[in-house]
N, C-alpha and C positions, 0 to 999 in steps of 0.2 A: 555653441548654440543648444544642438540636440543634449549634450548632456546638462544646461541650465533646466531644461523644458523637464526632462526626466527627474532631476532631483526636486523638481518643485513639486510633479505630481506624487513622488514617490513621498515625500516629507507631506504630501496633504493626508496621504491614503496613512501613514503611518498613524500621524495625529490621530484620525479617526477610531484606526483599529483601538488606536493606545487609551481611547477614551473609554471605550467602550470593555477593555480588557480588564480594567481595574475591578478588583473585586470588592463593589459595592456597589448598590443600588443608584440605577440614573434615574432621577424624576422628569418628566416630558420640559420641565421649563428649562432644566438643565440643557437637555437634548435640543432644546428648540433657543436658546441664548448664546451656549458654547459652538455645537454645530453650526448654526450662522456664521459668526464670527468668523469660525476657521475657514468655512465654504468663502465664504464674502472674502478673505486675506485673499485663497488661494485664486479667485478666479480675477480680483484685481495685479496680483502676479501674473498671471498670464495675459491677461488685458496689457502690459504693460511690455514685457519682453514682445507680444506682437507688432505693439505700434513701433517698438523700437527699431526690428525687423525691416518693416516696411520702410520707416526713414532709412535703413543701410539702403535696401533695395534701391530707392530712388536715389542715392548718391553714389551707388554703382552704376545705374543706368545712364550714361555720360553723355552717351552719343542722343539719345533721345530727351534727355533734361536740356542741354546745350541749344539747341536747336531753336526749343521755345524761350532761352536767351535766360535760364537760369544756370545762376552759378553760387557755390557756398559761402555764405558771410561769416558763420559762426559757426561752432561744435557744441553739440552737449548743452543745449539750454533748457532750462528744466522748466517744465509746468503741470500745473493743477487741476482738476477738474473732479467735479464731485457727480460720482456718479450713483446707481441703484445700490454697488456692493462698496459707497464709503468712497473717501477721497482718494482719488487714483493719480499718483508723482509719475513721471516719464520724462526722457530726457528729448530731446530732436535739434536737425539744422535748422540755420536762420540763413533765406536763401535772398537773393539778388536778381531782380530782371534787368539784365542791362537794355533787352527792349525799350520796357516802357520804365525804366527806374523805380520803380515800387518793391516794398520788401515782402517778404511771408515765409510764414512755417509750412511747408508742402506736405508733408507728413497731417497736419492740420487740417487741410482739405480733402486729402485721400480719407480719413475716418469722419469727416462731418463735423468736426469742432471750430468755430470761429472765434473770431480773435478775440473778442471780450467775454465769451462764455465763460461762467464759474461751474455750471452746471450740464447736464449731458441733456438729452433732448427729450428722454424716456422721463428723467425728475423734472425736467421743465415744465411737460405736460399734467406729473400730479403735480404739482406746487401749485400749477394754473387750477386746474380743476379743486384743490383743497381748495382753494382762495375764493371761488365761488362762494362756500359757505363759510370760511372763518378769515378772523383777518390775516394782514399779511405776515407777521409773529409768530400766529398760533399756526397757519399751516407750514413755515418753515418749521417750526419744530416738532407737526405730526409728520411732516414729509424725511423732515433729514436732519431729526432733533436740536434743532436750531445754526446748524452750520451756516446756514446760508441768511442772510441778510434780508431785512423785510423789501429794502430796495431794488435788490436782484428778484424780486418775488413780481413786484411791480410791473419792471420791466417786461418780464415775462410772458406778463397779461397785458398790455401794452402791444405786445407783439404776435398776438395771437392772429389768426387770418381763416377767413374762409368757415365760418363757423356755422355752418349749415344743412340741416337735418334731411338726410335721404328719402328722398322722395318714393312710396310704394310703387313695385312696378306697375301692381293694378290701379286703376281710379276706382275710389269707394262709391257706392249709390246708397246714399241718404236720403230722406223724406225731407227731411231739417235740419238745418245749422245754425247753431250758435256764434256769434260775432260778440264778445265784453271789452268794453275798450272805457280804460280807464288813465289817471295819470298817481302819480307818486311825487310829492312835495320833499327836493332833496337841498342839504344845505350844502353852498360852496366854498371854499378856501380861501375867497377873498369877502368873507361875511355874507354873499347873497344865498338868497334862496332860488331854485329853479324848479321847473315840474320834467320829469321823464316819465313820457306815455307807455303806455303798455297793451296791446291787443293779444286776446286772448281767442283763438278757434276751436271749437270741439263739438261735438255730435251728442251734447246730451250729458244727465246725469241719471248713473246707475248707485241703486243705492246697496251698500255691503253694511247690514246691520244698522243703526242709526247714523251712520254716514255716509255720505255723499260723494261720489266720485265722475270727475266729468272722463267722457270719454274721446280716447284719440285727440287728444288736448296739444295744441300747440302757437307759442306763446312768441310775440314779435316785439323786442324795443331795441330804443336806442337812445344817442343824447347828439343834439346835432342838426339829423334828417331835417328833412322838412316834414310837416304833415301828407304832402301829395306825396313822399315817395315811400313813405311807413305805407300809407294804404295800399302803393302799389303794390307791395310787396306781398301785402296781407290777399291783395286779388291776385297775383300769382300764383300763391300758393295753394288758395281755392281753387283755382282752375286746375294746377296742375294737380294737384290731388285726390279732385272729385267731380264726378261725371254729374256736369252741373243738369245736364240735360233733364236728370232724374231728382233734382231738387226743386221741391215746393215751394220753400221761402227760405231768406235767411234773415234771422233775427238778429238783429244791431241792439246789443244794449249799452246803456248810457246814462250818465245824468246829465244829456241833453247838450255839452258843450258845444261850441260853435265845430272845434276839430272834430269831435267825434264825429256828428253829423256829415261831414264831410266826406265819411264811409259810405253814406249813402250814392256819391255818386261813380263807386269805384267797385262798389259789393254789389254783385248779379241778386237779381228778386231780393233787395232787400227791403227790411220794414222795420223802424225804429221802435226799443222798448222800451219806456222810460225806466230805470233798475230802479228794482223797490225800495234795495240800502238808501238812494238817496234821496228817495221820494216819504222813505218813513220818516227820515231825518229831518227835511223840508216839515212836514206835519205835524210833529213834537216840537219844532223851533215856534210854527205858528199860534200852535194851542196853547202854547207856556204853562204847561202842565194841568190845563183842563181836559182831565180824559172824556167828558161828554164831547166836548169838542172835536177831541181826537177821534174819537170813537164816529162822529158825522161825517168829518172830512175825509176818514179813512172805507167808510159805505159810500160816499158820490165818487170817489174813483175807483172804487174795485167794481159798481153798476154803470161809468162812464159816466154819469148823470152831470154834463156841465151846469145846466140849469139851477137843478141843486147844491152842486159846489158854490158858485157863484153867491149864491143866498146866503153859505155859510158864511163864506169870505166877506159879506154886506153884515152878519151879524160880528163877527169879528170885528171890523173895521169900528161898527158902530160902539162896543163896547173898549175900544182900546183908546187908556187913560191920556196914552201923551202924542204928540206928531212924530216920534222915533216910533214907537209899536206901529201907528199907524202908516207908516212908512212900510215897513216890516210887514205888514198884512197886503198892502199892494204888491210891493216884490215876490210874496209868495204868490200871490194870486197869479198876476203876469206868467213868474216861474212855470205854474203849471199849466196856463189855457197855452203858454208857447209850447210845450210838449206834449197837451192830448192827444194828437196821434199815439203818442208811446203810450200813454196809459189803456186808448180805445185797445190796443193790443193786446192788454192782458186777456180778454175774450176768448183771445186763440187758446186753449191749452198748450201748445207746443211752446207758448213762447215764456213759459214758466222755468224758474233755477235758476236767472242768472246770481251769479257767484262774483262780479266784478273785484268789489273790496274783499274780498278774498284772496281772489291772484295777486291784487297789488301786495299786500301782506307778505305772500307766498314766494314770490317773485323777485319786488322788489324791493320792499321796504325791511324784511328780514335779513338785508346783507347793505342798503343805502343810507335810509334815515333813521332805523330804530337806534343806533346807534350813535354814541355822540363825535360825530366825525367832520372833516371839512372834504369834500374830495376835489379833484382837478376837474378840468375838464375834456379834456384827453382820458384821465383814469375811470371817470365815469361815462363817458361814453362805451369805453371797452369794459366793465361791470357789466350796462345793460345790457347787454348782447351776452355776455357771458352769463347772466343768469338765467335771460330768456331761453340760450341753448339748452343750458344743461338742465332746466325745469324742462323741457320739451324732451326729454329721455335722452339727449346728447352727451356723451364721454368725448375729453380732449385726449387730442392720440399726437403722435410728434409731427403727422403732418399739418398740423393746425400752429405749430410754434416758427414762423417766418425766419427763411435763413433766407440769407444778403449776400453771401459770398461764394462764388465760381469753387465747384470738386476740381481734383486734379486727378487725372487718369493714370494711373501705374499701366505699364504693359502688361500685359497676358504673361509673357514670359518670366517676367521679374516677379509676378506676383504666384507663378505657378510655384516659382523659387523659395520663395518665402512658405508656401503650403506644405510641398513637399518634405522640410523639416518638420513639421509635427505630426504629418502623417508616419513618419520613420520612428519618429521617438514613442509613438502610439505604441505601434509594434512591438518598439524592445521593452515600452514599459508592461505591458500587457504581460510578455514573454517571463519577464523577469521578478512577478510578485514573489515575495519569500511564502506566500502562504499556498499559491500556487503549487511551486516548486517543492513542497519540504514533505511530498510522502501523505500528509493527514488528508481524511476527506469530511467536512462538514457542509454546513449547508452555507458559508460564506467562498468560500472553497469552488464548492461544485456550480455555485454561481458566477465566479468569477470564469472559470473554464471554461466554461457556455460561454461567456461573453467573449471570451478571446478564440475560444473555434467559430465564432461568429451565430452562436444557437441563441435559441429564445434562454430568456433567464429564469422563465418558472415555465 
């Protein structure tokens, strides 16, 4: 074993030195491409040896292993798993547990590989985060050159867990807070459509040139949750992150839908604000291209003049040529009157700056509905939560990839036996590198001698 490890290390060092040792210019592209592959191959070989040595240590630990009921059923069973260094292949033993009648590969449990995993946890995390922006197929191509199927990417997304943004240690103090709520319309695989709610919480908008950016924005979304549960989550975030006693008012922006106004029951110090995007859209539809009427309607809502608004609506209704158009005017009038409290709120300067439609487009539509695809209900729930998490500044880590199998512990004495082989090999390798011992002095030999002697390289 010691000779194998030493040979792998010496071959790698030799390959790297020979790469630079040729009498030709090496471009940065060549250095990145070839050295990366040489390094990846070296690391895969070291991982293979380590896992197989652990497997031997488990087999040699007969006393401890048999107490737990494990006996060897089959030897040298091949396993492959895709890692960030490429496809790793190794062999290990298959065990039967006489106490429970179950079968397992114990070394897989030790190093954290689950029964049907085709990719490592680190690659899984990269695939999931990439898939929040790209299709499953493109995510596989981007992360692992297309060596993993789109089905595997989808399965990993569905196994993500505990996507929670960390709460700051100290509570923030703000005068005003904005809560914006809207929904995206998404196609399902069965041909029907559904809505996915989105709640965005932020401290206002700061201008960067001509563009605006929401301050400390936090998104909440899911599919299949009750409206009460979603608003409860929003309220818990506000109470956890902000000093509510310091807040003067929280503006709840939305189009007036009943599920949005439910938030008034959960959000403290809340004031509903009719989102201007939906207001302007309703005004344009009611005016039917008449710019004069359009201007009159905008003026009445800007000044929150309800009587003048009703007068303009009566004029619209009187001039409507068909019963259908009259019904549309009545519907528009009722919509605005029903949400008049959200229009009165425009008088508060702090209530301005809603961007509900922009959040829907950025967080949900860009991944869920702008492309011609049909979602399963399970996949839609997972992706909505993933998008909200990533767009809130979260990053997918290995801890987010759900593990279902219990690990197997290797006794410390057996683990020390495995580690000792590597420690011994490292000393022999460093002391036997030709470039250190041939008497010549150059920058590389000087650096390696410092490394061997435990000094700083530079």
